[in-house]
C-alpha positions in Angstrom: 87.5 96.7 103.4 84.9 98.9 103.8 86.3 100.1 106.9 89.4 100.8 105.0 87.3 102.5 102.7 85.8 104.7 105.0 89.0 105.4 106.6 90.1 106.7 103.6 87.1 108.8 103.0 87.8 110.1 106.5 91.9 110.7 105.6 91.4 112.4 102.4 88.2 114.6 103.4 90.7 116.2 106.2 93.8 116.8 104.0 91.5 118.2 101.1 92.2 122.0 102.9 95.8 121.4 103.2 96.3 119.9 99.7 94.7 122.6 98.6 96.5 125.1 100.5 100.2 123.7 99.1 98.4 123.3 95.6 101.0 125.9 94.0 104.0 124.6 95.4 103.1 120.7 94.9 101.6 121.1 91.4 104.7 122.9 89.7 106.9 120.0 91.2 104.4 117.2 89.7 103.9 119.1 86.6 106.2 116.4 84.5 104.3 113.5 85.5 100.8 115.7 84.7 102.0 116.3 81.2 103.6 112.5 80.8 99.9 111.2 82.0 98.2 113.4 79.0 101.0 112.3 76.7 100.7 108.0 77.2 97.1 107.9 77.9 96.9 109.9 74.3 94.7 112.8 75.6 93.5 114.6 72.5 90.9 116.9 71.8 87.4 115.6 71.5 88.5 112.6 74.0 86.3 111.5 76.5 88.6 111.1 79.8 88.1 109.6 83.0 90.2 111.1 86.3 90.5 108.0 89.0 91.2 109.8 92.5 91.2 113.2 90.9 91.7 114.8 94.7 91.9 118.7 94.2 91.2 118.2 90.2 94.6 119.5 88.8 94.6 116.2 86.2 91.0 116.5 85.1 91.8 120.4 84.7 94.5 119.6 82.2 92.7 117.1 80.4 89.7 119.3 79.9 92.2 122.1 78.9 93.3 119.2 76.3 90.1 117.7 75.1 88.5 121.3 74.4 84.4 121.7 74.5 83.8 119.2 72.2 85.2 116.3 74.6 84.2 115.2 78.1 86.4 115.1 81.6 85.0 113.1 84.3 86.8 113.2 87.7 86.1 110.5 90.6 87.7 111.0 94.2 86.3 109.1 97.1 86.5 112.0 99.4 83.4 114.8 99.3 85.6 117.8 100.4 88.5 116.9 97.3 85.8 117.1 95.3 84.6 120.1 96.6 88.2 121.5 95.9 88.2 120.3 92.6 84.8 121.6 91.6 86.2 125.1 92.4 89.1 124.7 90.7 87.5 123.3 87.5 84.6 126.0 87.3 84.2 127.2 83.8 84.9 124.1 81.9 81.5 122.7 80.9 83.1 119.6 79.4 84.6 118.8 83.3 82.2 117.3 85.9 83.1 115.7 89.4 81.4 113.7 91.8 82.2 111.2 94.7 82.8 107.8 93.7 84.7 104.7 94.6 87.2 103.8 92.1 86.4 99.9 92.3 82.7 100.4 92.2 82.0 103.2 89.4 78.7 103.2 88.2 79.5 104.3 84.5 78.8 102.7 81.4 81.0 99.9 79.9 83.0 101.1 76.8 82.9 104.9 77.5 85.7 106.4 77.5 88.7 106.6 75.5 91.2 107.5 78.6 91.7 106.3 82.2 94.0 108.7 83.9 95.1 108.5 87.8 97.9 110.3 89.0 99.3 108.6 92.7 96.2 107.0 93.0 95.8 103.0 92.0 98.1 102.6 94.9 95.5 103.1 97.6 93.2 100.3 95.6 92.4 97.7 98.6 91.9 95.8 96.2 94.2 96.6 93.2 93.6 93.7 90.7 89.9 94.3 90.8 89.5 97.7 89.9 92.2 97.6 87.1 89.8 95.3 85.8 86.9 97.6 86.5 88.5 100.3 84.8 89.7 98.3 81.7 86.2 97.5 81.4 85.1 101.2 80.9 87.6 101.9 78.4 86.9 101.3 74.4 88.6 99.0 72.8 92.3 100.2 71.7 91.6 102.9 74.6 94.7 103.5 77.2 94.9 104.0 80.9 97.7 106.0 82.4 98.8 106.3 86.1 101.7 107.0 88.2 102.9 106.2 91.6 106.4 106.7 94.0 109.1 104.9 94.1 110.7 103.2 97.1 110.4 105.9 100.6 114.1 106.8 100.0 113.5 108.3 96.6 110.6 109.8 97.3 111.5 112.3 100.0 108.8 115.1 99.4 106.3 112.6 100.7 108.6 110.2 102.7 110.7 112.7 104.6 108.0 113.1 107.7 106.8 109.7 107.4 110.4 108.1 107.9 111.6 110.5 110.9 108.1 109.6 112.8 108.4 106.2 112.4 111.7 106.0 113.6 110.9 108.6 116.7 108.0 106.5 117.6 109.0 103.1 116.9 106.1 101.8 114.0 106.1 98.7 112.2 106.6 98.8 108.9 103.2 98.1 106.8 102.4 94.4 106.2 103.2 93.6 102.4 100.3 94.4 100.1 99.2 97.2 102.4 97.6 100.0 100.1 99.5 103.2 100.4 102.0 105.5 99.0 104.5 102.9 98.3 102.4 99.8 97.4 103.4 100.0 93.7 107.1 100.6 94.0 108.3 97.7 91.6 107.4 98.5 88.1 107.8 95.2 87.0 104.7 94.4 89.1 103.1 97.3 87.8 103.0 95.7 84.4 102.4 92.4 85.6 99.2 93.7 87.2 98.0 95.6 84.1 98.7 92.7 82.0 96.7 90.2 84.5 93.9 93.0 84.2 93.6 92.7 80.8 95.8 95.4 79.4 98.2 95.0 76.5 101.6 96.7 75.8 101.8 97.8 79.6 105.2 99.5 80.3 106.5 101.7 83.4 108.9 104.5 83.5 110.7 106.2 86.1 110.4 110.3 86.1 112.0 112.5 88.0 110.4 115.3 90.1 112.0 118.4 91.7 109.9 120.3 94.2 111.0 123.5 95.4 110.1 125.3 98.8 110.8 128.6 99.5 113.2 127.5 102.7 113.5 124.7 105.0 110.9 125.9 107.2 108.4 125.9 104.2 109.0 122.3 103.5 108.6 121.1 107.5 105.3 123.4 107.1 104.1 121.3 103.9 105.1 118.3 105.8 103.0 118.8 109.2 100.1 120.0 107.0 100.0 117.0 104.9 100.3 114.4 108.0 97.5 111.7 108.2 95.3 112.2 110.7 96.4 108.9 112.4 99.8 109.4 112.6 99.1 113.0 113.8 97.3 111.9 116.8 100.3 109.5 117.7 102.5 112.3 117.6 100.4 114.2 119.6 99.7 111.2 122.5 103.0 109.8 122.2 105.4 113.1 122.4 105.2 116.0 124.7 106.0 119.7 123.5 109.8 119.2 123.3 109.5 115.9 121.5 107.2 117.1 118.8 109.4 120.2 118.3 112.8 118.0 118.2 111.1 115.8 115.6 109.9 119.0 113.3 113.7 120.2 113.4 115.0 116.5 112.6 112.1 116.7 109.3 113.8 120.1 108.3 117.7 118.4 108.9 116.4 115.7 106.9 116.3 117.9 103.5 119.1 120.2 104.7 121.5 118.8 101.5 119.2 120.0 99.4 119.3 123.8 99.9 120.6 126.0 97.6 122.3 129.6 98.0 119.3 131.4 98.3 117.9 129.3 101.2 115.5 127.3 98.8 115.1 123.7 99.3 115.0 121.5 95.9 113.6 117.9 96.8 114.3 115.5 94.6 111.9 112.3 94.0 110.8 109.7 91.8 107.8 108.8 90.1 106.8 105.9 88.7 104.5 106.5 85.2 102.5 103.8 83.6 100.7 103.3 80.5 98.5 100.4 79.3 96.6 99.8 76.4 92.8 97.9 76.2 92.9 94.9 73.3 90.9 95.9 70.1 
């Protein structure tokens, strides 16, 4: 588990700059999820909010705007470089702080938050039951947890397209069941059961349809290339020659050709699962 977390730190540190670069494009598509999490998490003026796996800080900043100067938002991420990006984006909000931390071992006071948020973060926890129990403990009685994950790979094209092409070309095995990752929380019923087992009540999961718009197929390919995890990037470099790599990225572009509009822009549909639950009074 320690080695997995160390690898996660390395991955997200490596990807912090690309996520910063593509922030405007991704966040335009992800906005419905951000808004729904704030709503189902009952984020309100004066509230105290914890954002777990805060990444480049978008959800934390949105929460800070909603809680106002009398509220408080704490963003926590495992990767120091992600925290640095978030701190820059959150500059100017006195009610917002960011720090590096392990979501399964947060050194924060028990029962001190009204809301816990986690947008596309809990799916990376190596011991999610433990993590959920810990987050439940950080909430005040009646507090809300709201988060999101991705649906199955064919329905989450903005994230899965390049993975699918590379996996097929390199004949990579599927990860073992239960492996943390972007597609480890794809079943809404299982998600609800996990929250219930962790001590929450009224757990609910709903699908949200998103559209990520890119100016061109080339832009989508550049996005996919930039956000390739380091290990997969190394496999592509080690196992393919220049012609094979060129063919690979051409294939990634072809996978989204059906989504090209008359102006040449690409509207990539993807499905998120948004869930929320309450800590019992």
